[in-house]
ZATORGU-921443 format. One record per residue (C-alpha): residue in one letter; x, y negated, z negated. Coordinates in steps of 0.05 Angstrom, whole numbers, plus 5000, padded with zeros to 4 digits. Each point is the difference from the previous one (the first is absolute). Layout:
! ZATORGU-921443
AXYZ/...
***
This chain:
! ZATORGU-921443
M521423581123/V506550054962/E500750494944/R505549974947/K502450504947/A503449774936/T503850524959/C504050044937/L507550135002/C499550755000/G494150005048/Q494950414958/L495349424984/F497049605058/I494449565025/R498049905072/C496949335021/R496049795060/G501049335034/E503849394978/P500049824926/A495149434983/I505649644963/V507450124985/A502249644937/N506649894964/C498850034924/H504549714947/C495950174937/F503950314944/K496050655003/C501850115074/Q507249844984/Q499950544945/R496250505043/T504949955058/G506449874963/S501149425049/V498749245000/S493650065037/S495150485032/N497550015070/A492950285007/A495450135059/F492649994984/Y495050445037/K492650084992/R498450674969/A496250175065/D506649955039/I503550544957/I500150635040/E502750464948/T504450064939/G503950634984/G504950314953/Q500149974924/S500049334967/T501049774930/K495449424981/F501849414957/S494649504982/R500949304970/T495949414989/G501449425050/D500349264983/R492549915015/G497950574953/Y498750555053/S503850645006/V505450165053/T501650745009/N506750185031/H500950665037/F507250234998/C503650635016/P501450454940/V506250275036/C503849395025/G496349444963/S498249575060/T493749594994/V496450095067/Y493249664988/W495349714949/E492849874987/R496949404966/E493649994959/M498049345032/P499749945058/A498850765002/D499650055076/W507549825010/I506050474997/G507049724993/V505650375033/S507549884989/V502749725065/G506650344989/A496550684998/F498549925074/A507649985015/D498249605062/P504349375016/T494849775049/F494549964947/P496449334996/K503549484955/P496649714939/A495249425014/R500349764927/A504250044937/V496350024934/W502049874927/T505749575027/Q500949664932/N503550674981/K504350015063/H507550084986/H503349335014/W504850305051/V494450325043/L498749605063/L493350085036/P498749845073/D497349315015/D493750295032/I497750424940/V494549714957/Q502449964929/I494950064942/A501849924928/Q494850524978/N496550575036/P493549735030/D496450675001/
***
């Protein structure tokens, strides 16, 4: 079974995951845009049972999501990279920044969410499901 390790830019904060992600999504919500400093976020979602370990020091930032539940980001206090996050609901899923895997062979997103906030010049592949709001 495949194992993958995602790290921050300086390498001190990491998460190791077992297996393929349950879903890979491309998010265009304004909070993801602000969190990443980019026009979208690419996230791999793993069941908590598929997280092998986390390590290093993380600073946590919690916010309330659009559905009223908390989302807690774990980012490196040294380099500032967000590596993973936990959601209050559903609590058994961990989101991991796809870019933190630094693996160009990583599975592509199956869906794009919050596409009503997508920058007009961003083009998505024809085979990606586009959803105006996050269904989760």
